[in-house]
C-alpha positions in Angstrom: 18.0 15.6 23.2 16.1 13.2 25.5 12.5 14.4 25.8 10.6 13.3 28.9 13.7 11.7 30.4 12.9 8.5 32.1 9.8 7.8 29.9 11.0 8.3 26.3 14.1 6.3 25.5 14.8 7.8 22.1 15.6 11.4 21.0 13.6 13.0 18.3 15.2 12.2 14.9 16.9 14.4 12.4 17.5 18.1 12.3 13.9 18.9 11.2 11.9 18.0 14.3 14.7 18.4 16.7 15.5 21.9 15.7 11.9 23.0 15.3 10.6 21.5 18.6 13.6 22.0 20.8 12.1 25.0 22.6 8.9 23.1 23.3 10.7 20.7 25.6 11.9 23.7 27.7 8.3 25.0 28.2 6.7 24.8 31.6 3.8 22.7 30.2 6.2 20.0 29.2 7.9 19.9 32.6 4.4 19.5 34.1 3.6 16.7 31.6 6.8 14.9 32.4 6.0 15.0 36.1 2.4 13.9 35.5 3.5 10.9 33.5 6.2 10.0 36.0 3.6 10.1 38.8 1.2 8.0 36.9 3.8 5.3 36.3 4.9 5.5 40.0 1.3 4.9 41.0 1.4 1.6 39.0 -0.9 2.7 36.2 -0.4 1.3 32.7 0.3 4.0 30.2 0.0 3.5 26.4 1.9 3.5 24.1 5.1 2.2 25.7 7.5 5.0 26.6 9.9 4.4 23.7 7.0 4.6 21.2 5.4 7.9 22.5 7.1 9.8 19.7 6.8 7.1 17.1 5.0 9.4 14.6 7.9 11.8 14.6 10.5 9.1 14.7 8.9 7.4 11.7 8.2 10.5 9.6 10.9 13.3 9.6 9.6 16.8 9.2 11.2 17.3 5.8 9.6 14.1 4.5 6.0 14.8 5.5 3.6 14.5 2.6 0.3 13.7 4.3 -1.0 14.3 7.9 -3.8 12.1 9.3 -4.9 13.6 12.6 -6.3 11.4 15.4 -7.4 12.3 18.9 -5.7 10.0 21.5 -4.1 6.6 21.6 -6.1 3.3 21.9 -6.3 2.4 25.6 -6.3 -1.4 25.4 -3.3 -3.7 25.9 -1.0 -4.3 22.8 -2.9 -1.7 20.7 -1.2 1.7 20.6 2.3 2.1 19.2 2.5 5.8 18.6 0.8 6.1 15.2 -2.8 7.5 15.0 -5.4 4.9 14.0 -2.7 2.1 13.8 -2.5 -1.0 16.0 0.2 -3.6 16.6 0.1 -6.8 14.7 -2.0 -9.5 16.3 -4.5 -6.9 17.6 -8.0 -6.9 16.2 -8.4 -4.0 13.7 -10.5 -1.2 15.4 -13.8 -0.2 13.8 -12.6 3.2 12.6 -9.6 1.6 10.8 -11.9 -1.0 9.3 -13.9 1.8 7.8 -10.8 3.5 6.6 -9.9 0.3 4.8 -13.4 0.1 3.3 -13.1 3.7 1.9 -9.7 2.8 0.4 -11.2 -0.2 -1.3 -14.1 1.9 -2.6 -11.8 4.8 -3.6 -8.7 2.9 -5.0 -9.7 -0.7 -5.3 -7.2 -1.8 -2.7 -8.3 -4.8 -0.7 -8.4 -4.4 3.1 -5.3 -5.5 5.0 -5.4 -8.5 7.4 -3.6 -6.4 10.0 -3.9 -2.8 11.3 -0.3 -1.7 11.4 0.1 1.5 9.4 3.9 1.8 9.8 4.3 1.4 6.0 2.3 4.6 5.5 4.4 6.5 8.1 7.6 5.3 6.3 6.3 6.9 3.1 5.7 10.3 4.6 2.2 10.0 6.2 2.4 11.7 9.6 0.0 9.7 11.8 -0.4 12.2 14.6 -2.6 12.0 17.6 -3.5 15.2 19.4 -2.7 13.5 22.7 0.2 11.1 22.8 -0.5 9.0 25.9 -3.4 7.4 27.7 -4.1 5.4 30.8 -5.2 1.8 30.2 -9.0 1.5 30.1 -9.6 5.2 30.3 -10.1 6.9 27.0 -9.1 10.5 27.0 -7.5 10.3 30.4 -4.5 12.4 29.5 -6.4 15.1 27.6 -5.7 18.6 28.9 -2.4 17.7 30.4 -0.2 19.4 27.8 0.0 17.2 24.8 -2.4 19.3 22.8 -0.1 22.3 23.0 2.8 20.1 21.9 1.0 18.7 18.9 -0.2 22.2 18.0 3.4 23.0 17.6 3.9 19.9 15.5 1.1 21.0 13.2 2.5 24.5 13.0 5.9 23.1 12.0 4.3 21.2 9.1 2.2 24.2 8.2 5.3 26.4 7.9 7.0 24.0 5.5 7.6 25.4 2.0 6.5 22.2 0.4 2.7 21.7 0.3 1.2 18.9 2.4 -2.2 17.1 2.4 -4.0 17.3 5.7 -6.8 14.8 6.3 -9.1 16.1 9.1 -11.8 13.7 10.1 -14.5 14.8 12.6 -15.2 18.0 14.4 -12.2 17.6 16.8 -9.7 17.3 14.0 -11.4 20.2 12.1 -10.9 22.5 15.1 -7.4 21.3 15.6 -6.5 22.1 12.1 -8.2 25.5 11.7 -4.9 27.4 11.5 -3.6 25.5 8.4 -2.8 27.6 5.4 -5.3 26.5 2.7 -3.5 28.4 0.0 -0.3 26.3 0.4 -1.7 22.9 1.6 -4.6 20.7 0.6 -7.0 20.4 3.5 -9.5 17.6 3.2 -12.4 17.5 5.7 -14.9 14.7 6.4 -16.8 13.1 9.3 -14.8 10.8 11.5 -14.6 7.1 10.2 -16.1 5.9 13.5 -19.2 3.6 12.9 -21.2 6.4 14.6 -20.4 8.9 11.8 -18.8 7.2 8.8 -22.1 7.0 6.9 -22.5 10.8 7.2 -19.9 11.5 4.6 -16.7 9.7 5.4 -17.7 6.9 3.0 -17.4 8.3 -0.4 -15.1 11.2 0.6 -12.3 9.8 -1.7 -9.6 11.5 0.4 -7.0 8.9 -0.5 -7.2 9.3 -4.3 -7.6 13.1 -3.9 -4.4 13.2 -1.8 -2.5 11.1 -4.4 -3.7 13.2 -7.3 -2.6 16.4 -5.6 0.8 15.0 -4.7 1.3 13.6 -8.2 0.4 17.0 -9.8 3.2 18.6 -7.8 5.8 15.9 -8.5 5.9 14.9 -4.8 5.0 11.2 -5.3 1.8 9.4 -4.4 1.4 7.3 -1.3 1.0 3.5 -1.8 -2.0 2.9 0.5 -1.8 -0.8 0.1 -0.2 -2.4 3.2 2.3 -5.2 3.0 1.0 -8.7 4.0 3.7 -8.8 6.6 3.4 -5.7 8.8 6.4 -3.5 9.3 6.0 -3.2 13.1 6.6 -6.0 15.6 4.2 -7.1 18.3 5.2 -6.5 21.9 
């Protein structure tokens, strides 16, 4: 399967995502989205992340291996930032304020010192699905691709995780994420809610939420294995 032919260079990995989302790529909204992105590129607009990284969250974390979902809104819109994982940036890029606050909460919660880089690939490789609601953006225009179809696609991604037999931890930060995750089964999954880690709201309850230790405790109690939230000194992703 080659979703968004001409833009995405890689098929979705494994039987989990490919089988569960195959019908989504046949839907009219995805055809519209593919045409829209092709037109944007033809007009000379810079689209982030690069085409081969649009589905990086799914490529990095197969459906059957998802332990935690961290839901973002849309990609960073500056050069050399977005690489398909929510809140994550490529090495060599200044760590964004929301991610700085996430690192501060991890230090307070678990005693882990902040990383010198903002590449969260190591989390994704352990089963943390770093999913944005919208998977592309135009350079310099935050939210430019909202309402073009990505939200429907990522609703299906969340539904696929929600339907898994194995329980998963959902970290929903901010009102947008709370609304996006309102259909999650609270009986089967652990749903953690807090304000967004943005500097505008982090002091309203994100700091002190202890979501990272709560997630690990819940995973350990079920024999699923905790996440190592410490990032390696050398990032797992390569700058472009």
